[in-house]
N, C-alpha and C positions, 0 to 999 in steps of 0.2 A: 912569732904571729900565731894567730887563733884557729889558722887552718888546721893544726896539729891537734887543740884540742876538739874542736868537729870530728878529726877522723878515731880519734879515741874512744868519742860517744857512741860514733856509729858500730865502731867494731865489738863493742861494747855490748850491742842489741839496742840501744837507743833511738829513738826518733826524733829527729830535728826540726827545727822552722827556718825557713829564709822568707822575709818579706819585702815585697819591691814597695819602694817607697813611691812610684811614678812622678816623683820630683828630684831635681837634683838639689838635694839638701841636707846637709851633713848634721844639720842640727833635728830633724826628722827622723834622719836615720838612726841618729843616739839615741832619741827618745823611744822608738821603735823597742830597740834594746834597752831600756831599761823598764820597757813595760811588759816583757818578759820574750821578746823573739829571741831566737838563737844568733840569727845571722840575718843580714841585708844583703838585699841583690841591688847590684848598681850597674844599671841595665846601659853599656855603653854600644847595643847595638843599636835601641831603638831610641837612648834618653840622648841626655845633651851635657852628660859628664864628661868633664875635662881631665887631663892628667893630675891636675893639683886636687880637683875636687874628690877624685879618690884617695889621693894620700889623707888628705883632711878626714874622708870620710872614715877610712880605714883607721885613722889616729883614733878618732873619737868613739866607732864601734868597740873597740878593743879597750879603752879606757871603760868603758859601761859594761863590759867585761863579754862582749860580741865579736861579730867579724863581721866582714864584708867582702861579699863573693863577688867576682867582677865578672861579665859578659862582653868579650868584644865583639867586634862587628864580624870578624873572620878568624881564620886561622892563622894569618898572617904573625911568621916567628919574629920580626924585631918589635911588632904590637904589642904583643903576648909579654914578650920579656920587659919591655915599657910598662905596662901597666905592674909585673911583679915588681920589679925595681921602683914604681911608685907607693909600694908597698899593700896589693893586695892578698886579703888571706888566704884568697883561693880564686882558681879560674875555671867558668864556666863556658865554655867552647860550643859553639851552636855548631851542627849540621855535620855529625861525626859520621860518617856512613860506611867506612873502614878501619881495619885494623891497621893499615900503614897510615893514616890521617892518626889516631889515637895514639899509636908510637911517634910522632912526630910532634905530638902536642906535648907528652912525657918529656920527650927529647928537651924541647925549649924550655918548660920550667926548668928541667937538671941542669941546663945550661946556664940559664939565666939566674941560679940561684945553687949551684955546686956547694957551695959546705951546709944550705938551711934549706934545702927544697921541700925537705919532709914537712916544715912547718906549714906549707901551702896545701889545701885540697884542690884534688886536679877532679873536675867534672864533665863527663861526655854527654854531650846532649844528640840523643837517637830523635829522629824526626822526619823521618822517612820511613816506606816500607822497606827500601832497599838496606837501609841501615838494621831493621827489625830483621830482615834476610841473613842480614852478616855478622848479627851477634854473636853467635857462637866463637866466631874466630876473634874478633873483636873483646870479649872477655877472657881470654888470654894473653892480654895486653898486659904487663906488669906498670903500676903505678897511675891507674886509673880510681880514682876512692870511689865514683859514684857514676853509675850509668842512667843518665837521666831521661825518660820519655817525655819529650815537649808535647802533649797532644794539640796543643793550637797549629804548627807546622804540619804535624801528621794527620790533623783533620786536612788540612787544604792540601796536601800530599795525594790523600785519599779522594779526592774532589767535594770532597766538603766545607762551609766556612770555617776560618780558625777558631770563632767562637760560636755557642747557641748562645738567643736570646736570653737575657739576664731571668737568673731564677730556673732556666730550662736544664736540661741534663743532655751529654753530649752524644752524638749517634751513639748508635750499638755497637756499630762496626769497629769504631773508633776505639771504643771501650774496650771491645775483644783484643784487637789488636796491643792497645796497651798491656792488658792483661796478659797476651801471649809474651809480649817482650820483659814484663816484671818476672814469669815464670823461670826467664829462661836467667836472667840474672841471680835469681835468688838460686839454680839449679846449679848454677858455676860458684856459688859459695860469696857472691859478690853484691853489694850494697844497691837498689834500687831507688829512684826517686820520681816523683811525676809534680805536674801543677796540679793541686785539688781546691776546690771549694770547702768552705768549711761543712757542707751539708755532705760533700764527696769524700771528706779525710776520714771517716771510721770505715767504710769498704777498703780504701788503700792500703791501710793500717794494719787491716783483716787478713789483706794479700799479700803482708809484707813488707810494702815501701815503708822506707826509712827515712827518708828526705824528701820533705814538703816543702814546693814552692807556693806561697800563699800569696794573692793579690792584699793590698788594702784597701783600694776602692769600692768593692761590696761594704766592707764594715761601715764605712763612710755613707754611702749611698744609705743604707738598711738605716743608720741611725738620724740621719737627716728627714729622711721619710717619714720614721717615726714622729720626729720634733713636728714637722709640718701639721700631720694627721691629728697631732694634740691640737696644735693652733687653731685648727680649720673645726673643731667640737664646737 
């Protein structure tokens, strides 16, 4: 499984990318890897991916040299185990607020794969103010590879819309909170991740973020808009 490949690159200080296809398409996922994505995001919290989709997408992503990172809709232990057994290269679990929850996720991964759990990447999503307040204790949990700050849910938790209008920055208060979390994670010698646009990436790379989640839709939107503008001339 290519989760181990991603981990080794992160531990070597490299930055890696994870792109969201926004469609339950193993073919599109494979094409993104072929075009240079390190991994693809299989969003089973908001998307329509089935267990068979997870299996086929993982196989295609790995055949192209990348990995498939799965987000389940909850911390449900049997659900996490089923996605792992379907071939997930990594689990990116939402709404991890406490050290106890983080330990339970690690335990589920190791229970599902007692002989090769190290081949999977474990990502804990930090998406609330409570989670940031609890980070110091959470960062002591062994087995979590990436502590990922989700700015969309964090924005909602702070009373803002989940995303700003297209092309506009997030509220300064949200960016500040993400920065506080990144600093805590790095100070503990752990690996931070977050969602970025192409414009935001240089800033967070400079701040020490290594795991970057990127949406594909903005690239398509800009590309199609550019074609339309050319045709309208």
